[in-house]
VMD Tcl script that draws the C-alpha trace (Angstrom):
set ca {
  {-0.19 0.04 -0.11}
  {0.97 3.68 -0.51}
  {0.28 6.84 0.75}
  {-0.40 9.64 -1.89}
  {-0.66 12.98 -2.07}
  {-4.24 14.47 -2.31}
  {-4.58 14.87 -6.04}
  {-7.23 17.48 -6.15}
  {-5.05 19.76 -4.57}
  {-1.83 19.26 -6.66}
  {-0.26 21.67 -8.66}
  {2.20 21.79 -10.59}
  {5.33 24.17 -10.90}
  {5.04 25.47 -14.92}
  {9.02 25.99 -14.89}
  {10.29 22.61 -13.29}
  {7.27 20.22 -14.28}
  {6.91 18.31 -11.23}
  {4.54 18.29 -8.64}
  {4.15 20.77 -5.91}
  {3.36 18.23 -2.77}
  {4.52 21.52 -0.16}
  {1.34 21.83 2.04}
  {-1.06 19.07 0.18}
  {-2.51 16.62 2.44}
  {-1.74 13.19 2.29}
  {-3.66 10.17 2.03}
  {-3.80 6.32 1.86}
  {-4.23 5.01 -1.91}
  {-7.98 4.98 -2.58}
  {-7.15 1.53 -3.91}
  {-4.97 0.14 -1.53}
  {-7.56 0.34 0.74}
  {-9.88 -1.13 -1.39}
  {-7.44 -3.88 -1.24}
  {-6.87 -3.70 2.50}
  {-10.24 -4.05 3.15}
  {-10.20 -6.74 1.28}
  {-7.83 -8.80 3.08}
  {-10.05 -7.87 5.92}
  {-13.12 -9.34 4.52}
  {-11.39 -12.72 4.22}
  {-9.61 -13.05 7.56}
  {-12.78 -12.81 9.09}
  {-14.02 -15.20 7.21}
  {-11.42 -17.66 6.68}
  {-8.79 -16.81 9.42}
  {-5.41 -15.92 9.04}
  {-3.06 -12.76 9.62}
  {-3.03 -9.43 7.62}
  {0.10 -8.27 6.94}
  {0.46 -4.68 5.62}
  {3.45 -3.26 3.99}
  {4.73 0.51 2.62}
  {7.57 1.70 1.19}
  {8.04 5.29 1.96}
  {9.21 8.33 4.43}
  {8.85 8.45 7.75}
  {5.70 10.29 7.56}
  {3.69 6.75 5.36}
  {3.08 5.24 8.91}
  {0.13 7.12 9.34}
  {-1.34 5.14 6.22}
  {-0.45 1.74 7.90}
  {-1.65 3.16 11.68}
  {-5.32 3.21 9.28}
  {-4.84 0.20 7.80}
  {-3.85 -0.83 11.26}
  {-7.22 0.72 12.56}
  {-9.18 -1.27 10.04}
  {-8.07 -4.34 11.25}
  {-4.92 -5.65 9.94}
  {-2.60 -7.54 12.39}
  {0.83 -6.02 11.91}
  {2.97 -3.38 9.54}
  {5.75 -3.11 7.83}
  {7.39 0.36 6.95}
  {10.39 0.56 4.42}
  {11.97 3.55 4.78}
  {15.63 5.10 3.76}
  {16.67 7.87 2.17}
  {17.75 5.33 -0.75}
  {14.68 3.78 -1.52}
  {13.31 7.69 -2.45}
  {13.34 8.12 -6.57}
  {12.44 5.07 -7.29}
  {10.40 3.90 -10.34}
  {7.84 1.24 -10.69}
  {10.69 -1.31 -11.25}
  {12.64 -0.56 -8.12}
  {9.86 -0.66 -6.06}
  {8.08 -3.55 -7.08}
  {12.03 -5.04 -6.01}
  {12.31 -3.48 -2.86}
  {8.29 -4.61 -1.81}
  {9.47 -8.41 -3.32}
  {12.26 -8.87 -1.71}
  {10.73 -7.84 1.91}
  {7.19 -9.52 0.94}
  {9.42 -12.99 -0.30}
  {11.35 -12.51 3.61}
  {7.78 -13.27 5.05}
  {6.93 -16.67 2.83}
  {4.81 -18.80 3.10}
  {1.73 -16.59 2.52}
  {-1.05 -17.18 0.73}
  {-2.31 -13.95 -1.23}
  {-0.45 -10.75 -1.79}
  {-3.31 -7.66 -2.64}
  {-2.38 -5.10 -3.97}
  {-4.71 -1.70 -5.26}
  {-4.39 -1.47 -9.30}
  {-2.50 2.06 -9.13}
  {-1.91 4.89 -7.35}
  {-3.47 7.89 -8.12}
  {-0.17 9.78 -8.24}
  {0.80 7.81 -10.68}
  {-1.62 5.99 -12.52}
  {0.80 3.07 -14.42}
  {-0.57 0.21 -12.74}
  {2.40 -1.42 -12.97}
  {3.73 -2.27 -9.54}
  {1.81 -4.79 -8.13}
  {2.22 -6.99 -11.96}
  {5.68 -6.55 -11.41}
  {6.27 -7.36 -7.55}
  {4.35 -10.74 -8.27}
  {7.06 -11.77 -11.57}
  {9.62 -10.96 -8.93}
  {8.06 -13.15 -6.73}
  {7.35 -16.26 -9.24}
  {3.78 -15.91 -8.78}
  {0.83 -15.42 -11.10}
  {-0.83 -12.66 -11.05}
  {-4.51 -11.66 -11.89}
  {-5.94 -7.85 -12.26}
  {-8.51 -5.58 -11.93}
  {-10.42 -7.96 -9.35}
  {-14.12 -7.12 -8.79}
  {-14.50 -10.60 -6.52}
  {-12.94 -12.85 -4.51}
  {-13.83 -16.31 -3.48}
  {-11.38 -18.59 -1.37}
  {-11.91 -22.49 -2.51}
  {-10.61 -25.19 -0.15}
  {-7.70 -23.28 1.39}
  {-5.56 -24.23 -2.04}
  {-7.46 -22.07 -4.62}
  {-8.78 -18.80 -5.02}
  {-11.92 -17.90 -8.13}
  {-12.03 -14.15 -8.89}
  {-13.94 -12.39 -11.28}
  {-11.70 -9.80 -12.93}
  {-12.23 -6.49 -15.01}
  {-11.91 -6.46 -18.58}
  {-12.83 -3.82 -21.43}
  {-15.42 -6.51 -22.75}
  {-16.73 -7.52 -19.69}
  {-15.75 -9.85 -16.79}
  {-13.50 -13.29 -16.79}
  {-13.65 -15.65 -13.97}
  {-10.40 -16.95 -13.24}
  {-9.21 -19.47 -11.18}
  {-5.61 -20.04 -9.61}
  {-3.46 -21.95 -6.80}
  {-2.47 -20.39 -3.95}
  {0.64 -18.35 -3.58}
  {-0.88 -15.29 -5.84}
  {-1.24 -11.59 -6.25}
  {-4.33 -9.80 -7.00}
  {-5.08 -6.23 -8.24}
  {-8.11 -4.83 -6.59}
  {-10.49 -2.12 -8.23}
  {-13.35 -0.37 -7.46}
  {-16.62 -2.70 -6.48}
  {-14.75 -5.11 -5.04}
  {-15.71 -3.34 -1.86}
  {-16.47 -0.29 0.47}
  {-13.66 0.00 2.73}
  {-15.02 0.35 6.52}
  {-14.22 3.67 8.98}
  {-12.48 2.63 11.19}
  {-13.60 2.86 14.87}
  {-12.40 3.91 18.09}
  {-11.67 0.87 19.22}
  {-9.64 0.08 16.60}
  {-7.36 3.76 16.42}
  {-6.56 2.77 20.24}
  {-5.84 -1.09 19.19}
  {-3.74 0.27 16.08}
  {-0.77 1.88 18.32}
  {-0.55 -1.52 20.20}
  {0.06 -3.33 17.08}
  {3.56 -4.72 15.99}
  {5.17 -2.28 12.89}
  {8.34 -3.09 11.71}
  {10.86 -0.61 10.64}
  {12.83 -1.95 7.74}
  {15.94 0.25 6.01}
  {18.16 -0.61 2.82}
  {20.67 -2.76 4.95}
  {18.35 -4.62 6.26}
  {16.59 -5.34 3.48}
  {19.66 -6.59 1.93}
  {19.59 -5.57 -1.68}
  {22.59 -3.58 -3.46}
  {22.10 0.30 -3.78}
  {22.48 0.25 -7.69}
  {19.17 -1.62 -7.32}
  {17.03 0.31 -5.12}
  {15.81 3.86 -5.28}
  {17.05 6.18 -8.31}
  {20.59 4.41 -8.87}
  {18.56 1.11 -9.61}
  {15.53 3.26 -11.50}
  {15.96 2.28 -15.37}
  {13.47 4.78 -16.00}
  {13.13 8.61 -14.59}
  {10.16 11.15 -15.36}
  {11.79 13.79 -17.70}
  {8.56 16.71 -17.34}
  {5.41 16.45 -15.98}
  {2.58 19.05 -17.32}
  {-0.98 19.87 -17.43}
  {-3.37 19.61 -20.48}
  {-3.37 22.75 -22.35}
  {-6.48 24.48 -21.56}
  {-8.43 24.37 -24.76}
  {-12.03 26.70 -25.92}
  {-14.71 25.77 -26.59}
  {-16.22 24.00 -29.32}
  {-18.81 24.86 -31.70}
  {-22.48 23.91 -30.07}
  {-25.17 22.50 -33.06}
  {-28.81 23.54 -31.88}
  {-31.73 21.97 -33.63}
  {-35.08 20.45 -33.10}
  {-34.95 18.52 -36.40}
  {-32.12 15.85 -36.38}
  {-31.97 16.35 -40.33}
  {-31.33 20.30 -39.69}
  {-28.61 19.41 -36.89}
  {-27.07 17.65 -39.36}
  {-27.05 20.03 -42.10}
  {-25.64 22.71 -40.10}
  {-22.60 20.42 -39.07}
  {-21.97 19.38 -43.47}
  {-21.72 22.95 -43.61}
  {-19.56 23.75 -40.83}
  {-17.19 21.26 -42.12}
  {-17.67 22.44 -45.32}
  {-15.88 25.68 -44.83}
  {-13.47 24.20 -42.88}
  {-12.07 22.02 -45.91}
  {-13.15 19.08 -43.97}
  {-15.44 17.80 -46.63}
}
mol new
graphics top color blue
foreach p $ca { graphics top sphere $p radius 0.5 }
foreach p [lrange $ca 0 end-1] q [lrange $ca 1 end] { graphics top cylinder $p $q radius 0.2 }
display resetview
């Protein structure tokens, strides 16, 4: 899971093309919140343990505490200045290294994407690093016989029903559930639950495989789309009259 800036309040520096994060509140990535809720629901139905993991600066622990307040059992915070600047590849490698140390596990559940990047790459890349199957864009989850999972997967054409043997990685999308709001008791218990802090040395990855040094891609520039003037609006009670006006307009522009 990831702590992200509230994108509705993020502005872009027109000179540098970078995001201006100063003074912008941070939240738990909404898709990751859905993933946490899915894990907690599965624990409530079938038993087990839910461990939440994030990679981020010290303040990212606030997102972990929210997940713990929702009902997760423990948390791991990967934090180190050497992790900074990681692209999706380096991020996935770092997270996969930590998850690999926590075997055996049944399910890895990620949000389908982070709202501050929208790449939807980290979840699938984690699965590749771990060498396990992946099913993306999941809107329904069923555990079968303790060894398999059956999910409904959202596609451009509709839905696919996919069955896979555990362990497997899933990415959660909207419609899977409605995340719960932590209650007072959950918030109080969250501070007493285990939260492990892991730095680069503890993780054991070379410095050229993490953070900016381990990132094969870089963002050269970020900019908002140019504002466009309002288009022409054709109004007519008779559809044929509207079509005639449209043809005349296109003819004047030399389109037809």
